[in-house]
A tleap script that builds the chain and sets N, CA, C and O, in Angstrom:
source leaprc.protein.ff14SB
mol = sequence {
  NMET ILE ASN PHE ILE LYS ASN ARG LEU LYS
  GLU ARG THR SER LEU ASP GLY ALA LEU LEU
  ILE GLY GLY GLY ILE ALA MET LEU ILE ALA
  PRO ILE ASN LEU VAL ALA TYR ALA MET ILE
  ALA TYR GLY ALA TRP THR LEU LEU LYS SER
  GLU CASP
}
set mol.1.N position { -66.230 44.247 16.230 }
set mol.1.CA position { -67.348 43.367 15.966 }
set mol.1.C position { -67.575 43.224 14.459 }
set mol.1.O position { -67.851 42.126 13.976 }
set mol.2.N position { -67.462 44.320 13.722 }
set mol.2.CA position { -67.665 44.272 12.275 }
set mol.2.C position { -66.590 43.409 11.619 }
set mol.2.O position { -66.889 42.655 10.692 }
set mol.3.N position { -65.348 43.507 12.084 }
set mol.3.CA position { -64.276 42.674 11.534 }
set mol.3.C position { -64.539 41.198 11.796 }
set mol.3.O position { -64.266 40.354 10.942 }
set mol.4.N position { -65.074 40.883 12.984 }
set mol.4.CA position { -65.409 39.494 13.312 }
set mol.4.C position { -66.445 38.956 12.332 }
set mol.4.O position { -66.310 37.843 11.824 }
set mol.5.N position { -67.469 39.743 12.071 }
set mol.5.CA position { -68.537 39.310 11.152 }
set mol.5.C position { -67.991 39.149 9.736 }
set mol.5.O position { -68.307 38.173 9.056 }
set mol.6.N position { -67.172 40.102 9.290 }
set mol.6.CA position { -66.596 40.016 7.944 }
set mol.6.C position { -65.723 38.772 7.806 }
set mol.6.O position { -65.771 38.091 6.781 }
set mol.7.N position { -64.928 38.473 8.829 }
set mol.7.CA position { -64.073 37.284 8.775 }
set mol.7.C position { -64.894 36.001 8.768 }
set mol.7.O position { -64.539 35.038 8.088 }
set mol.8.N position { -65.986 35.983 9.519 }
set mol.8.CA position { -66.837 34.792 9.551 }
set mol.8.C position { -67.542 34.574 8.218 }
set mol.8.O position { -67.743 33.431 7.808 }
set mol.9.N position { -67.918 35.645 7.540 }
set mol.9.CA position { -68.607 35.505 6.261 }
set mol.9.C position { -67.693 34.941 5.185 }
set mol.9.O position { -68.177 34.384 4.199 }
set mol.10.N position { -66.388 35.072 5.353 }
set mol.10.CA position { -65.436 34.538 4.384 }
set mol.10.C position { -65.258 33.031 4.526 }
set mol.10.O position { -64.750 32.385 3.609 }
set mol.11.N position { -65.663 32.465 5.647 }
set mol.11.CA position { -65.467 31.032 5.894 }
set mol.11.C position { -66.601 30.223 5.280 }
set mol.11.O position { -67.760 30.637 5.283 }
set mol.12.N position { -66.239 29.074 4.759 }
set mol.12.CA position { -67.230 28.205 4.132 }
set mol.12.C position { -68.232 27.673 5.152 }
set mol.12.O position { -69.408 27.500 4.832 }
set mol.13.N position { -67.778 27.414 6.370 }
set mol.13.CA position { -68.686 26.869 7.376 }
set mol.13.C position { -69.807 27.841 7.711 }
set mol.13.O position { -70.920 27.420 8.030 }
set mol.14.N position { -69.522 29.140 7.642 }
set mol.14.CA position { -70.571 30.125 7.896 }
set mol.14.C position { -71.627 30.073 6.803 }
set mol.14.O position { -72.823 30.156 7.085 }
set mol.15.N position { -71.192 29.938 5.570 }
set mol.15.CA position { -72.127 29.828 4.456 }
set mol.15.C position { -72.955 28.553 4.586 }
set mol.15.O position { -74.171 28.577 4.391 }
set mol.16.N position { -72.307 27.454 4.909 }
set mol.16.CA position { -73.028 26.193 5.075 }
set mol.16.C position { -74.067 26.295 6.196 }
set mol.16.O position { -75.203 25.845 6.048 }
set mol.17.N position { -73.664 26.886 7.302 }
set mol.17.CA position { -74.589 27.031 8.424 }
set mol.17.C position { -75.781 27.893 8.079 }
set mol.17.O position { -76.916 27.563 8.424 }
set mol.18.N position { -75.526 28.998 7.397 }
set mol.18.CA position { -76.620 29.893 7.011 }
set mol.18.C position { -77.581 29.189 6.058 }
set mol.18.O position { -78.796 29.349 6.169 }
set mol.19.N position { -77.045 28.421 5.133 }
set mol.19.CA position { -77.916 27.725 4.180 }
set mol.19.C position { -78.697 26.593 4.846 }
set mol.19.O position { -79.833 26.317 4.459 }
set mol.20.N position { -78.108 25.944 5.830 }
set mol.20.CA position { -78.857 24.910 6.552 }
set mol.20.C position { -79.998 25.523 7.363 }
set mol.20.O position { -81.093 24.965 7.428 }
set mol.21.N position { -79.733 26.676 7.981 }
set mol.21.CA position { -80.800 27.359 8.704 }
set mol.21.C position { -81.901 27.763 7.730 }
set mol.21.O position { -83.085 27.575 8.008 }
set mol.22.N position { -81.502 28.322 6.580 }
set mol.22.CA position { -82.482 28.697 5.565 }
set mol.22.C position { -83.254 27.497 5.051 }
set mol.22.O position { -84.461 27.582 4.822 }
set mol.23.N position { -82.561 26.375 4.869 }
set mol.23.CA position { -83.224 25.151 4.415 }
set mol.23.C position { -84.245 24.658 5.429 }
set mol.23.O position { -85.329 24.205 5.062 }
set mol.24.N position { -83.892 24.748 6.699 }
set mol.24.CA position { -84.835 24.337 7.747 }
set mol.24.C position { -86.080 25.206 7.770 }
set mol.24.O position { -87.196 24.706 7.914 }
set mol.25.N position { -85.882 26.506 7.627 }
set mol.25.CA position { -87.030 27.423 7.589 }
set mol.25.C position { -87.874 27.149 6.355 }
set mol.25.O position { -89.103 27.159 6.424 }
set mol.26.N position { -87.212 26.902 5.218 }
set mol.26.CA position { -87.955 26.617 3.987 }
set mol.26.C position { -88.758 25.329 4.119 }
set mol.26.O position { -89.855 25.229 3.570 }
set mol.27.N position { -88.226 24.338 4.841 }
set mol.27.CA position { -88.970 23.089 5.041 }
set mol.27.C position { -90.240 23.318 5.846 }
set mol.27.O position { -91.241 22.626 5.665 }
set mol.28.N position { -90.182 24.293 6.730 }
set mol.28.CA position { -91.382 24.605 7.507 }
set mol.28.C position { -92.445 25.293 6.658 }
set mol.28.O position { -93.640 25.164 6.924 }
set mol.29.N position { -92.003 26.027 5.633 }
set mol.29.CA position { -92.920 26.848 4.834 }
set mol.29.C position { -93.323 26.175 3.523 }
set mol.29.O position { -94.501 26.163 3.167 }
set mol.30.N position { -92.338 25.609 2.799 }
set mol.30.CA position { -92.566 25.102 1.444 }
set mol.30.C position { -92.692 23.578 1.451 }
set mol.30.O position { -92.365 22.921 2.439 }
set mol.31.N position { -93.172 23.031 0.335 }
set mol.31.CA position { -93.179 21.567 0.211 }
set mol.31.C position { -91.761 21.008 0.344 }
set mol.31.O position { -90.812 21.558 -0.215 }
set mol.32.N position { -91.634 19.932 1.074 }
set mol.32.CA position { -90.312 19.382 1.386 }
set mol.32.C position { -89.579 18.907 0.140 }
set mol.32.O position { -88.350 18.965 0.111 }
set mol.33.N position { -90.278 18.442 -0.889 }
set mol.33.CA position { -89.604 17.965 -2.100 }
set mol.33.C position { -88.771 19.055 -2.755 }
set mol.33.O position { -87.651 18.798 -3.196 }
set mol.34.N position { -89.305 20.265 -2.823 }
set mol.34.CA position { -88.575 21.367 -3.444 }
set mol.34.C position { -87.321 21.701 -2.653 }
set mol.34.O position { -86.270 21.971 -3.234 }
set mol.35.N position { -87.425 21.686 -1.345 }
set mol.35.CA position { -86.276 21.970 -0.492 }
set mol.35.C position { -85.229 20.867 -0.641 }
set mol.35.O position { -84.030 21.148 -0.650 }
set mol.36.N position { -85.668 19.634 -0.755 }
set mol.36.CA position { -84.739 18.515 -0.913 }
set mol.36.C position { -83.919 18.667 -2.191 }
set mol.36.O position { -82.710 18.434 -2.180 }
set mol.37.N position { -84.555 19.051 -3.275 }
set mol.37.CA position { -83.812 19.260 -4.523 }
set mol.37.C position { -82.791 20.381 -4.378 }
set mol.37.O position { -81.667 20.266 -4.867 }
set mol.38.N position { -83.172 21.451 -3.715 }
set mol.38.CA position { -82.246 22.568 -3.505 }
set mol.38.C position { -81.063 22.137 -2.644 }
set mol.38.O position { -79.929 22.538 -2.908 }
set mol.39.N position { -81.311 21.333 -1.625 }
set mol.39.CA position { -80.230 20.875 -0.745 }
set mol.39.C position { -79.292 19.919 -1.481 }
set mol.39.O position { -78.081 19.956 -1.262 }
set mol.40.N position { -79.826 19.078 -2.334 }
set mol.40.CA position { -78.982 18.181 -3.134 }
set mol.40.C position { -78.117 18.986 -4.085 }
set mol.40.O position { -76.933 18.692 -4.247 }
set mol.41.N position { -78.694 19.996 -4.713 }
set mol.41.CA position { -77.930 20.843 -5.632 }
set mol.41.C position { -76.825 21.583 -4.888 }
set mol.41.O position { -75.701 21.668 -5.384 }
set mol.42.N position { -77.124 22.118 -3.708 }
set mol.42.CA position { -76.102 22.815 -2.934 }
set mol.42.C position { -75.007 21.856 -2.473 }
set mol.42.O position { -73.829 22.210 -2.489 }
set mol.43.N position { -75.381 20.659 -2.068 }
set mol.43.CA position { -74.392 19.665 -1.661 }
set mol.43.C position { -73.452 19.312 -2.801 }
set mol.43.O position { -72.246 19.178 -2.592 }
set mol.44.N position { -73.986 19.162 -3.992 }
set mol.44.CA position { -73.140 18.872 -5.156 }
set mol.44.C position { -72.217 20.041 -5.452 }
set mol.44.O position { -71.054 19.845 -5.807 }
set mol.45.N position { -72.730 21.253 -5.309 }
set mol.45.CA position { -71.911 22.446 -5.562 }
set mol.45.C position { -70.763 22.536 -4.565 }
set mol.45.O position { -69.643 22.871 -4.951 }
set mol.46.N position { -71.018 22.244 -3.292 }
set mol.46.CA position { -69.944 22.328 -2.296 }
set mol.46.C position { -68.902 21.240 -2.515 }
set mol.46.O position { -67.726 21.452 -2.216 }
set mol.47.N position { -69.294 20.102 -3.020 }
set mol.47.CA position { -68.325 19.049 -3.296 }
set mol.47.C position { -67.408 19.428 -4.449 }
set mol.47.O position { -66.224 19.090 -4.442 }
set mol.48.N position { -67.947 20.125 -5.435 }
set mol.48.CA position { -67.179 20.465 -6.621 }
set mol.48.C position { -66.352 21.748 -6.469 }
set mol.48.O position { -65.370 21.936 -7.187 }
set mol.49.N position { -66.737 22.619 -5.552 }
set mol.49.CA position { -66.062 23.915 -5.382 }
set mol.49.C position { -64.815 23.740 -4.522 }
set mol.49.O position { -64.852 23.068 -3.492 }
set mol.50.N position { -63.717 24.346 -4.948 }
set mol.50.CA position { -62.490 24.279 -4.150 }
set mol.50.C position { -62.579 25.280 -3.007 }
set mol.50.O position { -63.296 26.276 -3.103 }
set mol.51.N position { -61.850 25.016 -1.925 }
set mol.51.CA position { -61.915 25.879 -0.762 }
set mol.51.C position { -60.860 26.981 -0.771 }
set mol.51.O position { -60.853 27.821 0.130 }
set mol.52.N position { -60.002 27.002 -1.723 }
set mol.52.CA position { -58.928 27.992 -1.864 }
set mol.52.C position { -58.068 27.999 -0.645 }
set mol.52.O position { -57.109 28.766 -0.571 }
savepdb mol mol.pdb
quit
């Protein structure tokens, strides 16, 4: 089970999923404008980062 989790954490889709869940929770708690800026910044970062 630990190996499964470690392998999943290495995948980009796991990071994207975790950040989307976090973004959704933040939208429930914080002003939506701040979350929108963070999501735009993360989207730009994922476009520029290579997947190796």
